[in-house]
C-alpha positions as CSV (number, residue, x, y, z in Angstrom):
1,M,-30.1,2.8,1.3
2,I,-27.3,3.1,-1.3
3,D,-27.8,5.4,-4.2
4,Y,-26.5,3.1,-7.0
5,T,-27.0,5.7,-9.7
6,A,-24.7,8.0,-7.9
7,V,-22.2,5.2,-7.3
8,R,-22.1,4.3,-11.0
9,A,-21.6,8.0,-11.9
10,E,-18.6,8.1,-9.4
11,L,-17.2,5.0,-10.8
12,R,-17.3,6.3,-14.4
13,N,-15.2,9.2,-13.3
14,L,-12.4,7.0,-11.7
15,S,-9.1,6.4,-13.4
16,R,-8.2,3.0,-14.8
17,G,-5.8,2.3,-12.0
18,S,-8.4,3.0,-9.4
19,L,-11.0,0.9,-11.0
20,L,-8.3,-2.1,-11.1
21,V,-7.9,-1.8,-7.4
22,I,-11.7,-1.9,-6.8
23,A,-12.1,-4.8,-9.2
24,E,-9.3,-6.7,-7.4
25,R,-10.8,-6.0,-3.9
26,A,-14.2,-7.1,-5.1
27,A,-12.9,-10.4,-6.6
28,E,-11.3,-11.2,-3.2
29,L,-14.4,-10.5,-1.2
30,L,-16.7,-12.6,-3.2
31,P,-17.2,-16.3,-2.7
32,A,-15.8,-18.3,-5.7
33,E,-19.1,-19.3,-7.0
34,Q,-20.2,-15.6,-7.4
35,L,-17.0,-14.5,-9.3
36,S,-18.7,-15.4,-12.6
37,V,-21.6,-13.0,-11.8
38,L,-19.1,-10.2,-11.2
39,L,-16.8,-10.9,-14.1
40,G,-19.4,-12.3,-16.5
41,E,-18.1,-12.6,-20.1
42,I,-15.5,-10.0,-19.5
43,V,-12.8,-12.3,-17.8
44,N,-12.5,-15.9,-18.6
45,I,-12.6,-17.9,-15.3
46,E,-11.6,-21.6,-15.4
47,A,-11.8,-23.9,-12.6
48,T,-8.3,-24.9,-11.7
49,T,-6.2,-26.3,-8.9
50,L,-5.4,-23.5,-6.5
51,A,-1.9,-22.7,-6.0
52,P,-0.7,-22.4,-2.3
53,V,-0.8,-18.9,-1.0
54,A,2.9,-17.6,-0.7
55,A,4.1,-16.7,2.8
56,L,3.7,-13.2,3.6
57,I,7.5,-12.2,3.3
58,D,8.0,-14.4,0.3
59,D,4.9,-12.7,-1.5
60,T,6.4,-9.3,-0.8
61,R,9.9,-10.3,-2.0
62,Q,8.5,-11.6,-5.3
63,F,6.8,-8.2,-5.8
64,V,9.8,-6.1,-4.9
65,N,12.2,-8.3,-7.0
66,A,9.7,-8.0,-10.0
67,A,9.6,-4.3,-9.5
68,M,13.3,-3.9,-9.3
69,A,13.8,-6.0,-12.4
70,G,11.5,-3.5,-14.3
71,H,8.5,-5.7,-14.6
72,Y,6.2,-2.7,-14.1
73,Y,8.1,-0.2,-16.0
74,E,6.3,1.2,-19.1
75,A,7.0,4.5,-20.6
76,V,4.0,6.7,-21.7
77,E,3.9,9.8,-23.7
78,I,2.3,13.1,-22.6
79,N,-0.9,13.4,-24.6
80,N,-1.8,16.4,-26.8
81,R,-3.5,18.2,-23.8
82,G,-0.2,18.3,-21.9
83,R,-1.2,15.4,-19.6
84,Q,0.6,12.2,-18.8
85,E,-1.6,9.1,-18.9
86,Q,-0.6,6.6,-16.3
87,S,0.8,3.4,-17.9
88,I,-0.8,-0.1,-17.5
89,G,2.3,-1.1,-15.9
90,T,2.0,1.5,-13.1
91,D,-1.6,0.7,-12.7
92,A,-0.6,-3.0,-12.1
93,F,2.1,-1.9,-9.5
94,V,-0.5,0.2,-7.7
95,A,-3.1,-2.6,-7.6
96,E,-0.3,-5.2,-6.5
97,F,0.8,-2.8,-3.7
98,D,-2.6,-2.4,-2.6
99,R,-3.2,-6.1,-2.3
100,L,-0.1,-6.5,-0.2
101,V,-1.3,-3.8,2.1
102,R,-4.5,-5.6,2.7
103,R,-2.5,-8.7,3.6
104,Y,-0.5,-6.9,6.0
105,V,-3.5,-5.6,7.8
106,L,-5.0,-9.0,8.1
107,A,-1.8,-10.6,9.2
108,Q,-1.2,-8.2,12.0
109,E,-4.7,-8.7,13.2
110,Y,-3.9,-12.4,13.5
111,G,-0.6,-11.7,15.5
112,Q,1.9,-12.1,12.7
113,F,3.8,-9.1,13.8
114,A,7.4,-9.9,12.8
115,D,6.6,-11.0,9.3
116,T,4.4,-8.1,8.8
117,R,7.0,-5.6,10.0
118,D,9.7,-7.2,7.8
119,S,7.4,-7.3,4.8
120,I,6.2,-3.7,5.2
121,E,9.9,-2.5,5.5
122,L,10.8,-4.2,2.3
123,L,8.0,-2.1,0.6
124,L,9.3,1.0,2.3
125,D,12.7,0.5,1.0
126,L,11.2,0.1,-2.5
127,L,9.3,3.4,-2.1
128,R,12.7,5.0,-1.0
129,H,14.3,3.7,-4.2
130,I,11.5,5.1,-6.4
131,D,11.6,8.5,-4.4
132,A,15.3,8.8,-4.9
133,G,14.6,9.4,-8.6
134,K,15.7,6.0,-9.7
135,D,14.0,5.6,-13.1
136,D,13.9,1.9,-13.3
137,V,10.8,0.8,-11.4
138,L,8.0,3.1,-12.7
139,F,7.9,5.7,-15.3
140,F,6.9,9.2,-14.3
141,A,6.9,12.3,-16.4
142,D,7.1,14.5,-13.4
143,D,9.1,14.5,-10.2
144,D,6.4,13.5,-7.8
145,G,7.8,10.1,-7.2
146,V,6.0,8.2,-4.4
147,L,3.1,10.6,-4.5
148,N,2.2,8.9,-7.9
149,V,2.0,5.5,-6.3
150,S,-1.3,6.2,-4.4
151,V,-0.2,4.2,-1.2
152,N,-2.9,3.5,1.2
153,W,-1.1,5.1,4.2
154,H,-4.2,5.1,6.4
155,S,-4.1,1.2,6.5
156,L,-0.3,0.6,6.1
157,L,1.0,2.8,8.8
158,P,-1.2,1.8,11.6
159,A,-0.5,-1.9,10.9
160,Y,3.3,-1.1,10.7
161,F,3.2,0.9,14.0
162,R,1.3,-1.9,15.7
163,C,3.9,-4.4,14.7
164,Q,6.7,-2.1,15.9
165,A,4.9,-1.5,19.1
166,T,5.0,-5.3,20.0
167,I,8.8,-5.5,19.1
168,L,10.7,-2.3,19.8
169,P,11.5,-0.7,23.2
170,P,9.9,2.7,23.9
171,V,12.6,5.1,22.7
172,E,13.3,3.1,19.5
173,F,9.6,2.8,18.8
174,A,9.2,6.6,19.1
175,R,12.1,7.3,16.9
176,T,10.9,4.9,14.3
177,V,7.3,6.4,14.3
178,V,8.6,10.0,14.1
179,A,11.1,9.2,11.3
180,T,8.5,7.2,9.2
181,I,5.9,10.1,9.5
182,D,8.5,12.7,8.7
183,E,9.7,10.7,5.7
184,F,6.6,9.6,4.0
185,V,3.4,11.5,5.4
186,S,4.6,14.7,6.9
187,Y,1.5,16.3,5.7
188,G,-0.6,14.2,8.0
189,W,1.2,14.4,11.2
190,P,-1.6,14.6,13.7
191,H,-3.5,11.7,12.1
192,Y,-0.5,9.3,12.0
193,L,0.8,10.3,15.4
194,A,-2.6,9.5,16.9
195,A,-2.5,6.2,15.1
196,A,0.8,5.4,16.9
197,Y,-0.5,6.4,20.2
198,V,-3.4,4.0,19.9
199,V,-1.2,0.9,19.5
200,A,1.5,2.0,22.0
201,D,1.9,1.1,25.6
202,D,2.2,3.6,28.3
203,A,6.0,3.8,28.2
204,Q,5.9,4.0,24.4
205,R,3.6,6.9,24.5
206,D,5.6,8.7,27.1
207,A,8.7,8.2,24.8
208,L,6.7,9.6,21.8
209,E,5.5,12.6,23.8
210,T,9.2,13.4,24.8
211,L,10.5,13.0,21.4
212,V,7.8,15.2,19.8
213,S,7.9,17.9,22.4
214,T,11.6,18.1,22.7
215,G,13.0,16.5,19.5
216,T,15.3,14.2,21.6
């Protein structure tokens, strides 16, 4: 039994960005006929001809190109309590990033390994650009970079590692896994290394163990 009073209390304490991610996930999960119940008079829903869903790599490129063109960039001021409020543009970026991650998880479950891997690598390159201090994609008042993006690594990296496991030979797989964890989620080494072990074959696991234990 779900305590809806407690759930409502939790929701009211969430940031605008987190609520946007939840709303988009909910909208995708519901059948079209129930969307009006969810959104009510808050969002105007009109019956229209559905646009074709973009291919995974094209969907990702469109997002990356828009981000690099400054589509999500919006400067905000630090408020009188010394805190930076996240901009609407940053919230939209995070929600779109989260949507793509959900597509990747589903795509690799259906065996679309090459396209999923290539798409994820485009996003990782975008994160590298942001983390290099390039002040042209998102506005941050501090220096936390990618830490502000709220990437769902727990979904993204297992999907990425599974795609790599189907494509890369053992040593290259091991090096890719270790380098990715070191670069983006070094704070969660045991968890993400375990995720790589789960999707690897015996030879890839051996290569991982050798690389982790010896560094070579």
